[in-house]
Backbone as CSV, one residue per row, in Angstrom:
resi,resn,N_x,N_y,N_z,CA_x,CA_y,CA_z,C_x,C_y,C_z
1,ILE,-10.034,-47.099,-20.077,-10.409,-46.049,-19.153,-9.820,-44.727,-19.627
2,ASN,-8.472,-44.690,-19.806,-7.798,-43.552,-20.430,-6.500,-44.069,-21.035
3,ASN,-5.620,-43.176,-21.480,-4.393,-43.615,-22.156,-3.466,-44.435,-21.263
4,ASN,-3.515,-44.212,-19.950,-2.622,-44.933,-19.045,-3.243,-46.183,-18.431
5,HIS,-4.550,-46.318,-18.525,-5.242,-47.447,-17.899,-6.193,-48.078,-18.914
6,LYS,-6.086,-49.398,-19.059,-6.954,-50.108,-20.002,-7.487,-51.373,-19.343
7,ILE,-8.716,-51.710,-19.668,-9.342,-52.925,-19.153,-9.881,-53.729,-20.329
8,ALA,-9.673,-55.027,-20.270,-10.229,-55.934,-21.280,-10.913,-57.079,-20.551
9,ALA,-12.001,-57.564,-21.119,-12.722,-58.694,-20.523,-13.327,-59.528,-21.636
10,GLY,-13.515,-60.797,-21.352,-14.105,-61.682,-22.341,-14.811,-62.844,-21.682
11,PHE,-15.681,-63.467,-22.430,-16.444,-64.606,-21.955,-16.361,-65.701,-23.010
12,GLU,-16.259,-66.933,-22.557,-16.152,-68.062,-23.480,-17.080,-69.167,-22.987
13,PHE,-17.718,-69.850,-23.915,-18.593,-70.966,-23.568,-18.321,-72.107,-24.534
14,SER,-18.238,-73.317,-24.012,-18.116,-74.478,-24.894,-19.051,-75.580,-24.410
15,HIS,-19.599,-76.304,-25.354,-20.491,-77.431,-25.079,-19.920,-78.622,-25.828
16,ASP,-19.450,-79.633,-25.090,-18.824,-80.803,-25.695,-19.725,-82.019,-25.508
17,ILE,-19.868,-82.804,-26.564,-20.707,-83.997,-26.535,-19.806,-85.216,-26.718
18,PHE,-20.008,-86.230,-25.882,-19.202,-87.448,-25.920,-20.103,-88.649,-26.182
19,GLY,-19.516,-89.683,-26.818,-20.239,-90.924,-27.012,-20.746,-91.151,-28.414
20,PHE,-20.274,-90.390,-29.375,-20.675,-90.625,-30.759,-20.031,-91.904,-31.280
21,ASP,-20.508,-92.378,-32.423,-19.908,-93.554,-33.053,-18.414,-93.320,-33.238
22,ASN,-17.649,-94.355,-32.973,-16.207,-94.305,-33.140,-15.855,-95.095,-34.395
23,PRO,-15.314,-94.456,-35.450,-15.005,-95.182,-36.687,-13.987,-96.287,-36.485
24,GLU,-13.174,-96.200,-35.427,-12.191,-97.246,-35.162,-12.838,-98.448,-34.464
25,CYS,-14.066,-98.284,-33.994,-14.792,-99.324,-33.276,-16.160,-99.503,-33.933
26,PRO,-16.252,-100.166,-35.069,-17.529,-100.233,-35.782,-18.627,-100.953,-35.010
27,ASP,-18.261,-101.783,-34.009,-19.280,-102.490,-33.237,-19.936,-101.615,-32.180
28,ALA,-19.338,-100.448,-31.859,-19.916,-99.559,-30.846,-21.056,-98.770,-31.462
29,ASP,-22.081,-98.506,-30.667,-23.161,-97.666,-31.201,-23.112,-96.289,-30.558
30,ALA,-23.944,-95.377,-31.030,-23.871,-93.978,-30.612,-24.471,-93.740,-29.237
31,THR,-25.154,-94.736,-28.674,-25.809,-94.470,-27.390,-25.050,-95.038,-26.208
32,THR,-24.226,-96.062,-26.403,-23.444,-96.603,-25.292,-22.034,-96.919,-25.763
33,TYR,-21.102,-96.724,-24.880,-19.727,-97.100,-25.177,-18.982,-97.228,-23.857
34,GLU,-17.874,-97.958,-23.865,-17.037,-98.086,-22.681,-15.811,-97.221,-22.901
35,PHE,-15.399,-96.483,-21.857,-14.216,-95.663,-22.071,-13.163,-95.890,-21.011
36,GLN,-11.928,-95.767,-21.446,-10.720,-95.841,-20.631,-10.707,-97.052,-19.703
37,ASN,-11.172,-98.195,-20.193,-11.160,-99.433,-19.411,-11.738,-99.254,-18.014
38,SER,-12.732,-98.391,-17.887,-13.310,-98.092,-16.576,-14.336,-99.123,-16.153
39,GLY,-14.821,-99.932,-17.098,-15.896,-100.860,-16.781,-17.264,-100.221,-16.915
40,TYR,-17.294,-98.922,-17.210,-18.561,-98.223,-17.376,-18.965,-98.214,-18.834
41,GLU,-20.220,-98.574,-19.097,-20.795,-98.320,-20.410,-21.559,-97.027,-20.278
42,MET,-21.218,-96.072,-21.114,-21.755,-94.724,-20.963,-22.725,-94.383,-22.080
43,PRO,-23.813,-93.727,-21.723,-24.657,-93.163,-22.774,-23.967,-91.927,-23.354
44,THR,-24.489,-91.416,-24.444,-23.992,-90.148,-24.950,-24.217,-89.108,-23.864
45,TRP,-23.199,-88.302,-23.560,-23.285,-87.305,-22.495,-22.537,-86.056,-22.911
46,SER,-22.697,-84.989,-22.139,-22.085,-83.714,-22.523,-21.585,-82.955,-21.305
47,THR,-20.736,-81.985,-21.576,-20.260,-81.062,-20.547,-20.376,-79.639,-21.072
48,ASP,-20.493,-78.707,-20.148,-20.480,-77.281,-20.476,-19.322,-76.637,-19.740
49,MET,-18.666,-75.698,-20.396,-17.563,-74.952,-19.773,-17.822,-73.475,-19.965
50,TYR,-17.854,-72.753,-18.855,-18.015,-71.304,-18.860,-16.697,-70.702,-18.398
51,SER,-16.211,-69.700,-19.119,-14.956,-69.050,-18.754,-15.114,-67.536,-18.847
52,PHE,-14.504,-66.849,-17.886,-14.479,-65.392,-17.891,-13.031,-64.967,-17.743
53,VAL,-12.559,-64.082,-18.615,-11.186,-63.589,-18.562,-11.201,-62.068,-18.457
54,THR,-10.220,-61.549,-17.738,-10.117,-60.098,-17.602,-8.652,-59.703,-17.452
55,GLU,-8.353,-58.467,-17.855,-6.996,-57.940,-17.713,-7.059,-56.427,-17.522
56,TYR,-6.236,-55.966,-16.611,-6.082,-54.530,-16.368,-4.643,-54.176,-16.725
57,GLN,-4.462,-53.152,-17.554,-3.132,-52.697,-17.973,-2.924,-51.270,-17.493
58,TRP,-1.784,-51.044,-16.854,-1.433,-49.703,-16.391,-0.107,-49.319,-17.041
59,ASN,-0.131,-48.298,-17.889,1.094,-47.748,-18.478,1.659,-46.742,-17.483
60,ILE,2.572,-47.226,-16.660,3.131,-46.416,-15.579,3.924,-45.242,-16.144
61,SER,4.715,-45.527,-17.170,5.501,-44.503,-17.864,5.773,-45.018,-19.273
62,GLU,6.578,-44.297,-20.042,6.903,-44.770,-21.386,7.666,-46.092,-21.361
63,GLN,8.383,-46.337,-20.270,9.216,-47.535,-20.198,8.613,-48.658,-19.362
64,TRP,7.676,-48.359,-18.495,7.136,-49.354,-17.562,5.638,-49.577,-17.784
65,THR,5.242,-50.849,-17.831,3.831,-51.221,-17.954,3.558,-52.403,-17.032
66,SER,2.403,-52.377,-16.371,2.022,-53.517,-15.532,0.710,-54.102,-16.033
67,PHE,0.566,-55.404,-15.823,-0.641,-56.133,-16.207,-1.099,-56.969,-15.020
68,ILE,-2.370,-56.946,-14.740,-2.970,-57.815,-13.732,-4.217,-58.406,-14.374
69,GLY,-4.338,-59.701,-14.285,-5.495,-60.324,-14.920,-5.761,-61.698,-14.371
70,GLY,-6.674,-62.347,-15.012,-6.984,-63.694,-14.583,-8.087,-64.316,-15.393
71,ARG,-8.375,-65.523,-15.002,-9.376,-66.326,-15.692,-10.120,-67.142,-14.649
72,VAL,-11.427,-67.270,-14.838,-12.253,-68.133,-13.992,-12.951,-69.113,-14.922
73,ASP,-12.811,-70.405,-14.623,-13.437,-71.450,-15.431,-14.361,-72.287,-14.554
74,LYS,-15.471,-72.702,-15.121,-16.397,-73.603,-14.427,-16.893,-74.634,-15.421
75,ASN,-16.563,-75.898,-15.165,-16.989,-77.009,-15.990,-18.099,-77.758,-15.259
76,THR,-18.895,-78.505,-15.985,-19.962,-79.307,-15.386,-19.438,-80.148,-14.229
77,TYR,-18.222,-80.672,-14.347,-17.678,-81.593,-13.350,-16.506,-81.021,-12.559
78,THR,-16.422,-79.693,-12.431,-15.376,-79.082,-11.608,-15.983,-78.040,-10.684
79,ASP,-15.216,-77.685,-9.674,-15.519,-76.489,-8.905,-15.004,-75.306,-9.728
80,TYR,-15.217,-74.087,-9.240,-14.654,-72.925,-9.929,-13.135,-73.004,-9.886
81,MET,-12.501,-72.704,-11.024,-11.043,-72.719,-11.114,-10.569,-71.291,-11.392
82,TYR,-9.737,-70.753,-10.495,-9.237,-69.379,-10.599,-7.779,-69.404,-11.031
83,SER,-7.459,-68.636,-12.069,-6.095,-68.571,-12.598,-5.653,-67.112,-12.698
84,PRO,-5.047,-66.565,-11.633,-4.583,-65.174,-11.669,-3.206,-65.060,-12.310
85,ARG,-2.874,-63.842,-12.768,-1.540,-63.576,-13.304,-1.220,-62.086,-13.192
86,ALA,0.072,-61.803,-13.146,0.531,-60.409,-13.081,1.879,-60.314,-13.789
87,SER,2.123,-59.152,-14.396,3.378,-58.931,-15.112,3.834,-57.489,-14.934
88,LEU,5.133,-57.320,-14.945,5.753,-55.999,-14.975,6.701,-56.000,-16.165
89,VAL,6.535,-55.023,-17.069,7.292,-54.981,-18.322,8.108,-53.694,-18.371
90,TYR,9.399,-53.851,-18.669,10.313,-52.708,-18.805,10.836,-52.697,-20.238
91,THR,10.626,-51.584,-20.933,11.071,-51.421,-22.312,11.972,-50.183,-22.382
92,PRO,13.293,-50.368,-22.196,14.193,-49.211,-22.159,14.387,-48.531,-23.510
93,ASN,14.139,-49.267,-24.606,14.286,-48.710,-25.954,13.369,-49.479,-26.906
94,GLU,13.452,-49.168,-28.181,12.556,-49.790,-29.167,12.854,-51.262,-29.429
95,LYS,14.056,-51.729,-29.083,14.445,-53.096,-29.420,14.401,-54.065,-28.253
96,ASP,14.587,-53.597,-27.026,14.719,-54.485,-25.871,13.497,-54.421,-24.958
97,THR,13.099,-55.596,-24.459,11.996,-55.684,-23.515,12.352,-56.704,-22.433
98,TYR,12.134,-56.335,-21.179,12.340,-57.218,-20.040,10.993,-57.422,-19.356
99,LYS,10.691,-58.677,-19.010,9.407,-58.973,-18.381,9.618,-59.821,-17.125
100,LEU,8.876,-59.498,-16.091,8.780,-60.316,-14.892,7.325,-60.740,-14.807
101,MET,7.081,-62.063,-14.868,5.703,-62.554,-14.949,5.449,-63.612,-13.887
102,TRP,4.311,-63.492,-13.219,3.848,-64.502,-12.270,2.491,-64.996,-12.730
103,SER,2.282,-66.298,-12.639,0.961,-66.835,-12.968,0.696,-68.110,-12.190
104,GLU,-0.567,-68.331,-11.952,-1.037,-69.597,-11.403,-2.144,-70.071,-12.334
105,SER,-1.942,-71.203,-12.966,-2.905,-71.725,-13.937,-3.502,-73.019,-13.422
106,LEU,-4.812,-73.132,-13.522,-5.510,-74.354,-13.151,-6.114,-74.954,-14.408
107,ARG,-5.979,-76.265,-14.538,-6.485,-76.974,-15.714,-7.232,-78.206,-15.236
108,SER,-8.402,-78.430,-15.804,-9.216,-79.570,-15.384,-8.674,-80.884,-15.936
109,ASN,-9.108,-81.938,-15.306,-8.764,-83.277,-15.764,-9.493,-83.549,-17.079
110,SER,-9.262,-84.701,-17.693,-9.964,-85.033,-18.927,-11.444,-85.242,-18.636
111,ALA,-12.276,-84.991,-19.616,-13.727,-85.118,-19.435,-14.101,-86.536,-19.022
112,GLN,-13.461,-87.537,-19.606,-13.795,-88.918,-19.279,-13.470,-89.247,-17.828
113,ILE,-12.308,-88.824,-17.353,-11.924,-89.090,-15.966,-12.877,-88.371,-15.014
114,MET,-13.237,-87.128,-15.343,-14.173,-86.394,-14.476,-15.534,-87.083,-14.435
115,LYS,-15.989,-87.621,-15.556,-17.281,-88.320,-15.600,-17.217,-89.604,-14.772
116,ILE,-16.124,-90.354,-14.887,-15.965,-91.582,-14.101,-16.006,-91.266,-12.608
117,GLN,-15.287,-90.213,-12.174,-15.281,-89.865,-10.752,-16.669,-89.454,-10.289
118,GLU,-17.380,-88.717,-11.119,-18.735,-88.305,-10.765,-19.634,-89.528,-10.627
119,LEU,-19.462,-90.529,-11.511,-20.249,-91.763,-11.423,-19.875,-92.582,-10.190
120,ASN,-18.576,-92.603,-9.853,-18.112,-93.375,-8.699,-18.673,-92.857,-7.383
121,ASN,-18.538,-91.549,-7.151,-18.942,-91.030,-5.841,-19.547,-89.633,-5.890
122,GLY,-19.837,-89.135,-7.053,-20.496,-87.832,-7.161,-19.605,-86.644,-6.879
123,SER,-18.294,-86.872,-6.789,-17.395,-85.771,-6.451,-16.736,-85.187,-7.701
124,THR,-16.063,-84.058,-7.514,-15.311,-83.430,-8.593,-13.831,-83.761,-8.428
125,THR,-13.081,-83.705,-9.527,-11.651,-83.972,-9.463,-10.900,-82.675,-9.200
126,ASP,-9.742,-82.801,-8.566,-8.891,-81.631,-8.344,-8.245,-81.232,-9.658
127,PRO,-8.052,-79.937,-9.881,-7.392,-79.504,-11.120,-5.875,-79.637,-11.025
128,GLU,-5.242,-79.642,-12.189,-3.790,-79.546,-12.262,-3.426,-78.086,-12.022
129,THR,-2.368,-77.838,-11.257,-1.985,-76.473,-10.911,-0.543,-76.199,-11.325
130,LEU,-0.336,-75.072,-12.001,1.003,-74.624,-12.362,1.197,-73.235,-11.771
131,ASP,2.191,-73.092,-10.909,2.528,-71.809,-10.297,3.939,-71.464,-10.767
132,SER,4.100,-70.296,-11.417,5.420,-69.972,-11.958,5.730,-68.489,-11.872
133,ILE,7.030,-68.219,-11.780,7.568,-66.861,-11.891,8.640,-66.934,-12.978
134,GLU,8.497,-66.072,-13.966,9.372,-66.121,-15.139,9.997,-64.762,-15.398
135,LEU,11.298,-64.764,-15.705,12.002,-63.590,-16.219,12.208,-63.816,-17.707
136,ARG,11.883,-62.816,-18.519,11.982,-62.973,-19.968,12.636,-61.738,-20.579
137,TYR,13.538,-61.986,-21.526,14.175,-60.913,-22.287,13.820,-61.119,-23.752
138,GLU,13.399,-60.033,-24.414,13.072,-60.084,-25.839,13.828,-58.983,-26.564
139,ARG,14.303,-59.315,-27.754,15.003,-58.317,-28.566,14.488,-58.389,-29.999
140,ALA,14.075,-57.229,-30.502,13.650,-57.101,-31.896,14.854,-56.605,-32.692
141,HIS,15.564,-57.538,-33.317,16.768,-57.163,-34.062,16.426,-56.310,-35.283
142,ASN,15.390,-56.722,-35.993,14.881,-55.947,-37.122,13.430,-56.368,-37.330
143,LYS,12.803,-55.883,-38.404,11.374,-56.181,-38.577,11.098,-57.649,-38.873
144,ASN,12.129,-58.423,-39.223,11.946,-59.837,-39.546,12.547,-60.802,-38.530
145,LEU,13.211,-60.299,-37.497,13.884,-61.190,-36.559,13.713,-60.712,-35.119
146,ASP,13.047,-61.537,-34.337,12.902,-61.320,-32.891,13.512,-62.527,-32.185
147,LEU,14.221,-62.290,-31.113,14.771,-63.359,-30.293,14.312,-63.158,-28.859
148,ALA,14.163,-64.258,-28.124,13.724,-64.160,-26.743,14.336,-65.293,-25.929
149,ALA,14.512,-65.046,-24.640,15.008,-66.063,-23.711,14.265,-65.904,-22.393
150,SER,13.934,-67.047,-21.777,13.228,-67.032,-20.501,13.991,-67.841,-19.472
151,ALA,13.888,-67.417,-18.230,14.418,-68.169,-17.091,13.311,-68.218,-16.043
152,TYR,13.070,-69.400,-15.525,12.043,-69.551,-14.492,12.692,-69.504,-13.126
153,ILE,12.283,-68.529,-12.330,12.765,-68.381,-10.968,12.065,-69.403,-10.079
154,HIS,10.810,-69.649,-10.400,9.992,-70.592,-9.631,9.080,-71.313,-10.618
155,TYR,9.002,-72.627,-10.493,8.149,-73.417,-11.376,7.657,-74.618,-10.579
156,ASP,6.392,-74.605,-10.206,5.822,-75.673,-9.388,4.591,-76.218,-10.100
157,LEU,4.718,-77.440,-10.622,3.634,-78.077,-11.353,3.090,-79.227,-10.522
158,ASP,1.822,-79.138,-10.155,1.132,-80.204,-9.435,0.287,-80.940,-10.467
159,ILE,0.862,-82.002,-11.036,0.228,-82.744,-12.118,-0.982,-83.508,-11.585
160,ILE,-2.027,-83.581,-12.389,-3.258,-84.277,-12.012,-2.959,-85.702,-11.597
161,GLY,-2.229,-86.419,-12.395,-1.868,-87.797,-12.088,-0.667,-88.190,-12.906
162,TRP,0.200,-88.988,-12.347,1.399,-89.386,-13.078,1.598,-90.868,-12.895
163,SER,1.890,-91.564,-13.986,2.196,-92.982,-13.948,3.665,-93.155,-14.263
164,ASN,4.438,-93.585,-13.249,5.864,-93.832,-13.490,6.069,-94.953,-14.490
165,ALA,5.200,-95.970,-14.454,5.330,-97.092,-15.363,5.155,-96.652,-16.818
166,ASP,4.145,-95.799,-17.063,3.888,-95.349,-18.425,4.641,-94.074,-18.788
167,GLU,5.217,-93.422,-17.782,5.847,-92.106,-17.937,4.925,-91.139,-18.643
168,SER,3.695,-91.068,-18.153,2.691,-90.148,-18.724,1.715,-89.733,-17.639
169,SER,1.009,-88.647,-17.916,0.001,-88.204,-16.957,-1.321,-88.852,-17.276
């Protein structure tokens, strides 16, 4: 917009195809396969993911800059997922930078799990959600050495699924 205000935006699209021949399973063919012990034999299938990202930057002064942005994702098997974020950056000199950052990130489940749920009852799966507030200090010691440290004031991760037995999501 001008020297103190900047806007950036982008669009991303991906098309993923599942069900191709698996070299580890020579008996499987390209049109049907069973996945994740679900009991389902699946034909070759695909998903589409549309994403829109945007960011607004305001250079408040030589030392202060703010960022507000976000991302919207829509997958074949999800509802719209909104991931906003905001940051305030203080740079008192050429070497030191302090950042206060807030973000909420949504991430979809695996494509196979989403397909199984859609086959089971036609519904979408809930996304994994990460809500965090981070304080970060960065120092540029010289042109070849940068150091940084972060502390999370708030960190709330709502994992899609967790298995205590397997200790994995």
